[in-house]
Rosetta silent file (secondary structure, phi, psi, omega in degrees, C-alpha in Angstrom):
SEQUENCE: MLLAGIWHGAGWTFILWGALHGASLAANHLWRRSPVRFPRLLGWWLTVAVVLLGWVLFRAKDLSQALLMYKHLFALESARDWSQISVLAEQTVLYVLVGLVLILACPNAKALVVRFRPTFAWSTWTAALFGLAMLFLLGNEKPQPEFLYFNF
SCORE:     score description
SCORE:     0.000 S_00000001
   1 L     0.000  -33.643  176.163    0.000    0.000    0.000 S_00000001
   2 H   -62.350  -41.380  176.475    2.940    2.306    0.629 S_00000001
   3 H   -64.877  -35.399  176.377    4.073    1.659   -2.944 S_00000001
   4 H   -63.969  -38.834  176.616    0.526    2.415   -4.145 S_00000001
   5 H   -63.678  -43.148  178.518    0.736    5.757   -2.355 S_00000001
   6 H   -65.570  -37.384  179.749    4.072    6.529   -4.004 S_00000001
   7 H   -63.851  -35.717 -178.755    2.639    5.479   -7.366 S_00000001
   8 H   -72.486  -25.456  179.217   -0.249    7.946   -7.001 S_00000001
   9 L   179.056  160.466 -174.999    2.067   10.872   -6.396 S_00000001
  10 L   -88.294   -5.829 -176.733    5.428   11.979   -5.155 S_00000001
  11 L   -78.725  161.437  178.954    4.115   14.136   -2.293 S_00000001
  12 H   -63.032  -29.590 -179.376    4.118   13.240    1.378 S_00000001
  13 H   -63.389  -40.497  179.164    0.325   13.216    1.427 S_00000001
  14 H   -69.244  -38.784  179.141    0.227   10.283   -1.012 S_00000001
  15 H   -64.508  -44.100  177.663    2.943    8.447    0.879 S_00000001
  16 H   -66.334  -36.242  176.830    1.083    8.896    4.175 S_00000001
  17 H   -60.215  -47.090  178.421   -2.175    7.838    2.492 S_00000001
  18 H   -64.837  -41.379  179.271   -0.552    4.603    1.343 S_00000001
  19 H   -64.038  -39.965  178.085    1.100    4.059    4.735 S_00000001
  20 H   -61.252  -45.980  179.707   -2.230    4.579    6.519 S_00000001
  21 H   -67.026  -38.695  177.723   -3.948    1.992    4.348 S_00000001
  22 H   -64.998  -44.255  178.154   -1.043   -0.426    4.704 S_00000001
  23 H   -64.531  -37.315  178.901   -0.986   -0.052    8.493 S_00000001
  24 H   -66.222  -42.205  177.187   -4.760   -0.488    8.588 S_00000001
  25 H   -63.888  -41.909  178.299   -4.566   -3.691    6.540 S_00000001
  26 H   -62.945  -43.741  178.426   -1.770   -5.015    8.769 S_00000001
  27 H   -62.231  -39.640  178.442   -3.803   -4.183   11.893 S_00000001
  28 H   -62.460  -45.652 -179.198   -6.815   -5.934   10.380 S_00000001
  29 H   -66.657  -38.362  176.941   -4.845   -9.100    9.629 S_00000001
  30 H   -66.400  -40.692 -178.901   -3.287   -9.109   13.104 S_00000001
  31 H   -64.629  -36.720  179.225   -6.677   -8.552   14.715 S_00000001
  32 H   -62.696  -27.638  177.615   -8.186  -11.487   12.789 S_00000001
  33 H   -79.613  -15.839 -179.065   -5.606  -13.758   14.429 S_00000001
  34 L   -77.448  146.430  177.620   -6.624  -12.480   17.862 S_00000001
  35 L   -74.029  -17.496 -179.519   -9.275  -14.392   19.810 S_00000001
  36 L   -81.003  135.646 -178.546  -10.987  -11.098   20.733 S_00000001
  37 L  -115.293  139.544  171.009  -13.660   -9.960   18.257 S_00000001
  38 L   -76.577  147.597  166.503  -14.968   -6.493   17.494 S_00000001
  39 L   -61.446  142.379 -174.043  -18.708   -6.067   17.265 S_00000001
  40 H   -56.118  -43.134 -179.152  -19.474   -6.077   13.544 S_00000001
  41 H   -64.732  -39.447  178.431  -20.923   -2.547   13.511 S_00000001
  42 H   -64.487  -42.085  176.924  -17.880   -1.139   15.330 S_00000001
  43 H   -62.129  -39.923  178.696  -15.536   -2.768   12.821 S_00000001
  44 H   -63.448  -47.212 -179.989  -17.572   -1.328    9.958 S_00000001
  45 H   -62.758  -40.926  178.086  -17.484    2.174   11.464 S_00000001
  46 H   -62.823  -42.041  179.107  -13.731    1.964   12.072 S_00000001
  47 H   -62.320  -48.167  179.845  -13.126    0.894    8.486 S_00000001
  48 H   -61.792  -43.104 -178.942  -15.247    3.721    7.084 S_00000001
  49 H   -62.572  -45.328 -179.445  -13.593    6.274    9.402 S_00000001
  50 H   -64.219  -43.803 -179.185  -10.047    5.243    8.441 S_00000001
  51 H   -64.957  -45.853 -178.610  -10.838    5.247    4.724 S_00000001
  52 H   -66.944  -40.598  177.310  -12.597    8.626    4.822 S_00000001
  53 H   -66.760  -32.149  176.797   -9.906   10.238    6.964 S_00000001
  54 H   -67.600  -32.665 -179.916   -7.322    8.833    4.595 S_00000001
  55 H   -65.823  -22.711  174.237   -8.993   10.487    1.608 S_00000001
  56 H   -60.409  -44.738  178.221   -8.189   13.861    3.193 S_00000001
  57 H   -62.742  -40.034 -178.082   -4.505   13.027    2.673 S_00000001
  58 H   -66.067  -35.937 -174.633   -5.179   11.901   -0.884 S_00000001
  59 H   -85.561  -29.767 -174.376   -7.037   15.100   -1.762 S_00000001
  60 L   -67.880  148.101  179.028   -4.862   17.684   -0.008 S_00000001
  61 L   -72.506  -35.838 -179.828   -2.178   19.514   -1.987 S_00000001
  62 L  -153.245  178.340 -176.403    0.352   19.250    0.847 S_00000001
  63 H   -65.877  -34.111 -179.858    0.621   18.311    4.516 S_00000001
  64 H   -66.870  -37.890  177.170   -0.253   21.791    5.763 S_00000001
  65 H   -68.263  -39.674  177.696   -3.511   21.735    3.790 S_00000001
  66 H   -62.235  -43.493  178.971   -4.298   18.234    5.082 S_00000001
  67 H   -62.408  -40.967  177.317   -3.682   19.388    8.640 S_00000001
  68 H   -62.855  -40.727  177.706   -5.960   22.378    8.090 S_00000001
  69 H   -62.542  -43.692  178.404   -8.688   20.061    6.734 S_00000001
  70 H   -63.741  -39.522  178.789   -8.373   17.815    9.781 S_00000001
  71 H   -61.531  -43.609  178.262   -8.536   20.856   12.097 S_00000001
  72 H   -69.286  -38.559 -179.010  -11.751   22.023   10.442 S_00000001
  73 H   -61.070  -40.205 -178.260  -13.146   18.505   10.331 S_00000001
  74 L  -100.752   15.231  176.184  -12.733   18.061   14.073 S_00000001
  75 L    56.153   37.594  176.312  -13.604   21.719   14.857 S_00000001
  76 L   -87.807  -13.469  177.675  -10.137   22.403   16.255 S_00000001
  77 L  -135.506  132.296 -176.055   -9.953   25.650   14.315 S_00000001
  78 L   -74.017  147.352  179.341  -12.846   28.045   13.906 S_00000001
  79 L   -82.522  154.358 -178.404  -14.127   28.787   10.459 S_00000001
  80 L   -81.880  -35.192 -175.587  -14.082   32.307    9.064 S_00000001
  81 L  -128.649   94.285 -175.807  -17.497   32.274    7.415 S_00000001
  82 H   -70.294  -22.842 -179.187  -20.062   30.151    9.265 S_00000001
  83 H   -64.559  -42.347  177.951  -22.890   31.037    6.858 S_00000001
  84 H   -68.751  -39.903 -178.277  -21.258   29.082    4.029 S_00000001
  85 H   -66.538  -37.710 -179.575  -20.291   26.239    6.320 S_00000001
  86 H   -66.553  -37.520  176.751  -23.822   25.886    7.726 S_00000001
  87 H   -65.484  -45.640  177.981  -25.258   25.593    4.198 S_00000001
  88 H   -62.560  -38.360 -179.422  -22.600   23.026    3.303 S_00000001
  89 H   -65.204  -41.398  178.650  -23.237   21.161    6.542 S_00000001
  90 H   -62.688  -43.465  178.200  -26.969   20.926    5.834 S_00000001
  91 H   -65.343  -41.066 -178.475  -26.288   19.570    2.338 S_00000001
  92 H   -64.219  -42.111  178.898  -23.649   17.187    3.667 S_00000001
  93 H   -59.952  -42.779  178.212  -25.991   15.803    6.322 S_00000001
  94 H   -61.377  -46.859  179.733  -28.573   15.111    3.622 S_00000001
  95 H   -62.702  -41.042  179.865  -25.997   13.364    1.419 S_00000001
  96 H   -64.670  -42.760  179.771  -24.685   11.321    4.346 S_00000001
  97 H   -65.271  -43.351  177.223  -28.195   10.216    5.337 S_00000001
  98 H   -62.866  -43.260  178.366  -29.087    9.239    1.769 S_00000001
  99 H   -61.192  -43.485  178.537  -25.768    7.414    1.467 S_00000001
 100 H   -62.514  -41.562  177.906  -26.329    5.539    4.732 S_00000001
 101 H   -61.161  -45.669  179.595  -29.793    4.454    3.620 S_00000001
 102 H   -64.009  -42.969 -178.569  -28.386    3.195    0.322 S_00000001
 103 H   -64.643  -44.420 -173.687  -25.447    1.435    1.986 S_00000001
 104 H   -84.233  -26.439 -175.638  -27.511   -0.255    4.671 S_00000001
 105 H   -92.914  -29.100 -175.986  -30.672   -1.032    2.685 S_00000001
 106 L   -90.479  152.512  177.061  -29.220   -2.210   -0.623 S_00000001
 107 L   -69.264  149.582  178.330  -27.400   -5.498   -1.142 S_00000001
 108 L   -83.482  176.702 -175.567  -23.630   -5.301   -1.399 S_00000001
 109 H   -61.764  -37.337 -179.146  -21.592   -6.443   -4.407 S_00000001
 110 H   -64.410  -42.379  178.443  -20.955   -9.891   -2.947 S_00000001
 111 H   -66.736  -37.233  178.709  -24.676  -10.535   -2.465 S_00000001
 112 H   -67.183  -39.091 -179.973  -25.436   -9.306   -5.978 S_00000001
 113 H   -63.468  -37.196 -179.797  -22.813  -11.579   -7.536 S_00000001
 114 H   -63.917  -40.084 -177.006  -24.343  -14.616   -5.829 S_00000001
 115 H   -86.621  -19.142 -170.772  -27.797  -13.828   -7.268 S_00000001
 116 L   -78.850  125.771  175.709  -26.672  -12.467  -10.653 S_00000001
 117 L  -130.036   95.469 -176.875  -27.009  -14.768  -13.654 S_00000001
 118 L   -68.621  148.145  175.578  -26.261  -12.854  -16.872 S_00000001
 119 L  -115.453  170.698  177.864  -27.978  -13.778  -20.105 S_00000001
 120 H   -62.531  -42.392  179.778  -27.005  -13.067  -23.704 S_00000001
 121 H   -62.142  -43.047  179.159  -29.721  -10.390  -23.949 S_00000001
 122 H   -61.603  -44.470 -179.559  -28.480   -8.708  -20.766 S_00000001
 123 H   -63.206  -40.517 -179.913  -24.890   -8.715  -22.071 S_00000001
 124 H   -64.696  -47.011  178.781  -25.978   -7.269  -25.429 S_00000001
 125 H   -63.106  -39.989  179.099  -27.977   -4.449  -23.818 S_00000001
 126 H   -63.391  -45.752  179.216  -25.121   -3.677  -21.434 S_00000001
 127 H   -63.336  -40.435  179.619  -22.598   -3.472  -24.281 S_00000001
 128 H   -65.355  -44.362  179.159  -24.965   -1.277  -26.325 S_00000001
 129 H   -66.538  -38.046  176.682  -25.591    1.130  -23.443 S_00000001
 130 H   -63.635  -44.764  177.760  -21.883    1.267  -22.662 S_00000001
 131 H   -61.326  -41.750  177.933  -21.116    2.056  -26.301 S_00000001
 132 H   -63.640  -42.244  178.109  -23.786    4.764  -26.352 S_00000001
 133 H   -62.471  -39.440  177.971  -22.382    6.280  -23.173 S_00000001
 134 H   -64.759  -38.844  176.869  -18.902    6.310  -24.736 S_00000001
 135 H   -61.904  -43.406  178.076  -20.267    8.091  -27.812 S_00000001
 136 H   -64.037  -42.278 -179.510  -21.821   10.770  -25.606 S_00000001
 137 H   -68.177  -44.025 -178.186  -18.640   11.172  -23.599 S_00000001
 138 H   -73.326  -25.891  179.741  -16.323   11.257  -26.595 S_00000001
 139 L   -85.584   -0.241 -179.512  -18.637   13.579  -28.520 S_00000001
 140 L   -68.330  126.887 -177.684  -18.670   16.140  -25.728 S_00000001
 141 L   -84.227  -12.638 -177.801  -17.321   19.455  -27.043 S_00000001
 142 L   -71.607  141.280  176.301  -16.456   20.864  -23.614 S_00000001
 143 L   -67.551  136.103 -178.702  -12.767   20.841  -22.684 S_00000001
 144 L   -90.112  149.186  176.412  -12.054   18.161  -20.123 S_00000001
 145 L   -65.396  154.532 -179.003   -9.920   18.799  -17.021 S_00000001
 146 L   -62.602  137.006  179.599   -6.391   17.517  -17.190 S_00000001
 147 L   -63.646  139.058 -174.836   -6.023   13.877  -16.234 S_00000001
 148 H   -50.529  -44.727 -172.163   -4.536   13.451  -12.745 S_00000001
 149 H   -83.300   -0.391  174.259   -1.514   11.445  -13.846 S_00000001
 150 H   -69.165  -17.469  179.991   -0.419   13.887  -16.565 S_00000001
 151 H   -76.510  -10.932 -172.105    1.321   15.796  -13.740 S_00000001
 152 L  -109.357    0.000    0.000    3.778   12.950  -13.108 S_00000001
């Protein structure tokens, strides 16, 4: 995972992102060997928290920006304009609630794979829709943002 972080970028934020994921995977494997078990919900919450906190490192331009994001995230530093933050917070709460409903109510990928039995017709329609989507994307006249890895 550390190598994956280095592969994504040369900055310390990417290296720390990879190290965090690697340390988390190592902790998970060590914990599985332990006779003590986490409650399933607690393990799920810990996994989500580590992944989401890690994305701050992935997104930040440098370590000082990541630290500032963490300070704001945990309300360790006051915001300058609370009116914008309150609007964003209301929208974020809505998105989080919708996301939680979708995550908890819908089957996960493993459950879908067990039930999924593709047919020739399904495969044909999927390929046709994918091709149509590619035509729309490639035919878009708007300039696209620079691809992330062109910087490296």
